[in-house]
N, C-alpha and C positions, 0 to 999 in steps of 0.2 A: 504494500500500500504506500502511495506517495506521501511524503511529509506534508502536513498542512501549513500553508503560509500563515505567518503570524504578524501582528502589528503591535508595537509597543504603545503604552498609554500616552496620550498627548501627541500622537503622530498623525493626526487628521490630515488627509491630503497627500501623505507620503506613500510611495510605492511599498507594497508588502515585500518582506524579505524572507527568503527560505533559510532555515537553519543550515549551517555548514555541516557536511557529512563528516563522520569520524575519519581521521587520517593519521598515518604514521608521520613522524617528524621528517623534515627534509633530510636527504642523504648528506653526509659530511662531504666537504670539499676534499678532493684528492691532493695530497701534498705535492709541491713543485718538484719535478725531477726531469731528467733527460737521458737520452741514450746517445753515446758518443763514439765516433770513429776518428782517429788521429791520422792525418795525412800531411806530407810535405807540401810546401808552397813554392812554386816556381820562382827562382831567382832570390830566394830568401833562406836564411838559416833558421827561421822561426816557423815551426809547423802550425797547423790549425787543427783544433778539435771541432769537427763537424758534428753537430748535435741536433737531435729532435727533442723539442721542449714541449711539455704538457701545457695545454691552454685551458681556459675556463670551462669549455664544453668537452674536454677530455679527448681532443684530437691533438696532433703534434705539429708544430711549425719548425722549420729549419733555421739554424743559426750556425755561425762558426766563431770560435773563441780562440784568440791568440794572446800570449802573455809574455811578460819579461821573465828572465831567468830568476829563480829563487822561489821561496815559499810564499812571499807576500805577508799580509794582504796588501794588494794594490788597488788604487782607484780604477774604475772601469768606464769605458765610453762605448755606447752602442752606436752603430753607423747604419744608415739606410737611405735609399733614394727612391722617390716615387711611391707607387702603391704596391701592395703585395702581389707577387706574380712569379711564375716560373719554378716554384718549389725549390728543392735543394740544388738543381743545376744553376739556378740564378745566383744562389749564395756562393757556389763554387766559382762562378765567373766573376762575381763582385770582388771576392777575395783576390783572385788572380789579377784583376785590373788595378786594384788599389793596394797591392801588397807592399810596394815600396813606400808609399805614403804611410801606411799602417806601421811599417818598420820604424819610421821616424817617431810616431806616436808612442810605440812600445819602448823605444830608446829613452823616452822621457818619463818612463815609469808607469805606463798605463796598460791595463788589459784592454784589448779592442775586440768587440763583438760585432760581426756583420750579421744583420738580422733580416728576417723576412716575415710576412704575415699573410693571412688569408686575403682573397680578393676583396676589394672595396665594393660595398653596395651603396651607390650614390643616394644621399639624402636620408638614409635610414637613421643615421645618428640624430637628425633633427626631429624625428617622429617618435622616438622612444623616450618616455618620461623617466625611466629608471634602467639601470644596467642589469644584465642577466644574473639571476640568483637561483638557487635550488628551491624547488617547491615541495610541499607535503604530497604524499601519495595517498589518495583517498579511493583508489580503484583496485589495485592489485593485492592489497593486504601485505605488501612487501615495502621496501624503501628504495624504489627505483630512483635513479638520478633524472629528475625532470627539471627543465629550465623554464624560467618565466618569459624569456625572449631570446632572439638570436644573439650570438656573441659577435662583437664588431672587431675590426682590425686593430683599433687602438687598445682593445682589451688583450689581444695577443701580445702587444708591446708590454703591457703591464705584467703579463704572465712571464715574459722573458726576463724582465727586471727582477721579478721575484725568484726566478731560477738562478740568476747570477748571484743573488744574495746568499744562496746556499753553497756556492763554491768556496772552498777553504782559502783560495788565493785571492779572492775578491773582498775588498773592504765594503761591507754592506751599507756603510754611511757615506760612501763616496762613489756613487754611480750616476753618470750623466749620459746625455744622448745628443747626437747631432743627426739631423735629418733634412733632406732636400725635398722641396715641393710638398707632395702629400705627406711624406714622412715628417716634414716639419710641422704640418697640421696635427699629425698624430701625437707629437710631443705636447702640443698645446692641449689637446683633448685629454691625454693621459694625465698631465699635470693638474688638470681641474679635478681629478678624482684620486690621484695617487702621488705621493711626494717623490721628487727626484732631486739629486744633488745639484744639477745644473742642466740647462737645455740650450742647444744652439739650433735655431730654426733658420735654415737657409732657404730664402725665397719661399716661405710657407704658404701653400695654396689653401688658406684658411677660410674659404668661403662658407663651408658648413659651420665651422666653429663660430664665425661672426654672423651667421644667417644672412649672407649676401644673396640677393636675387640673381640667380643664374638662369632664369626662365627665358621664354621667347622675347620678352621686352628688354633683356640685358643687351648692351652694345656688343656687336660682333663684327669681325671681318671674316667672312666665310664661316667656318666652324670654330674660330678662335675668339673667345670672349675678350673684350677690351676694357680692362679695369686698371689702367696705369695711373689714373687721376684719383687721388685719395678722397677728394671731395665728392666725386661721383660715387665712389664706393660707400662713403659715409651716408649719402642720400639713400642708397639702395640696400643698406644693411639694417637689421633689426637690433638696435642697440640694447634694448632691455634683455633680450635673449642672450646676446653676447656677454653682457656684463654679469649676468647670472652665472655663466660658465667661468668667467675670469676671476670673480671674487674669491673662490676657494683656493686659487693658485698660490703656492708658497715657494715655487721653484724660481730661482733667478734665470732669466731668459735673455740670450743674445740673439738679436735679429740681424741677419745679413741679407740686405736687399740687393737688387740689381736695377740700376737707374732706368733702363729702357725696357724692362720686362713688361709684358702686357698685363701682368697682375701686380705690379709694383704698388698700386694703391691699396690692395688687400694686405700686402706685407706691412706697409706703413701703418694702416689703420689698426692692425693687431697690436703693433707696438704702442701707438698713441692711446688706445683704450686700456692697455695694460698700465701705462703710466698714469692715466687718469684715475685708475682704480687703486693707485698707490703701490703697484707691484715693482719688483726689482727687474727692470727691463732696460736693455741697452740697444742702441740702433747704430749700425754702420751700413753703408751702401756704396757700391762700386759700379763703374761703367765697364762692363765686361761682355764679350759677345756670347759666352757660353752659359747656358742654364746649369746651375749647380757648380759654378766655377771653383769653390773652395776644395772640391774633390779633384785630386790630381791623378788622372788615369794613366796607366802604363802606355807608352807609345808602341807602335808596331815593332820597333827594334828591341823592345823590352826595357827601354830606359824610362826614366821619369825626369821631365824637364819643366818644372813649374815656371810660369811667367811671373812678372813682378807683382801683379795683383794677387795671383794665387799664393805666392810666397807670403805676402803681407796678410792676407786673410787667414792663412794657416797659423801664423804667429798670433793673430788676434784671438782666434777661437781656442788655441792651445793655452795661451796665457789665461783666458777666461776659465777654462777647465782647471788649470793649476791653482788658480785663486779660490775656486769654489769647492773643488773635490779633494785637494790635498790638505786643506786647512780646516775642513769641517770637524767640529768637535761636539756637536749636539747629539742627543740620544736618537737612535734610529727609530723611525716610525713605521708601523705596520710591517 
């Protein structure tokens, strides 16, 4: 027999509510862990641990971890560019392309993690009121692992950071991230929900984080959206939604813009609203022809030859990480 709908006293005009069925408590979260294969890196004496890391919905995402000699613990920097794609082969190619740049980071005493995540689902971030969590099981009589909503790519990033904190050679109080384009936006999204030691957002395509209109009315040249003008972006962004996401951030963020990029206005507005909210935000911008210019990729002959702006931007973000990750002394959170 179906349960009878009830209405509490004084609830005239309100919809009747059915009593909740009996349910087992939500299943516990599985502890962070990974499965690792160590491989040499072309042109470098420093190998990489290619690992599959558990995510919130209990699948695995691929990363590669490289470290200085010694037991540590060392501060760590995650590196990514764009959206999640290509699975482990993408990570392997990323490590090969950036191995010499990473060697310079490792020589300065940092663990470097090349990371990847699931494919992006455009605009889903803006429609979910809360992040995925485990639900009670009121059907099977067991404690199945049931999720409240899909897991998003920035939550994979959080899972990766949690995994890095379990590694004995990583300082759990000194983990930062550098990300280009969508990976820069992922740092902003994650920092709104989870503490990081420091973040470097390189040309962060933060249109979802700032709730910028990218629909049919947005300015375009062909299929490329045109948001170089910060005032136009300001006009087409939902400030209340953006500030709600910015207010919880406690992570110091360095923004590296690119003067003539078609999304420069989005990069700049993220910085300006961070500052308006009283956050620790720093802005630098350069006129460079290459998107993601601070990442110095290996040339066809296997060499690394950064130009003047790449060399300068490398020093800027490495000094930023050294200042915030090597000198942190506060208690670790979460």
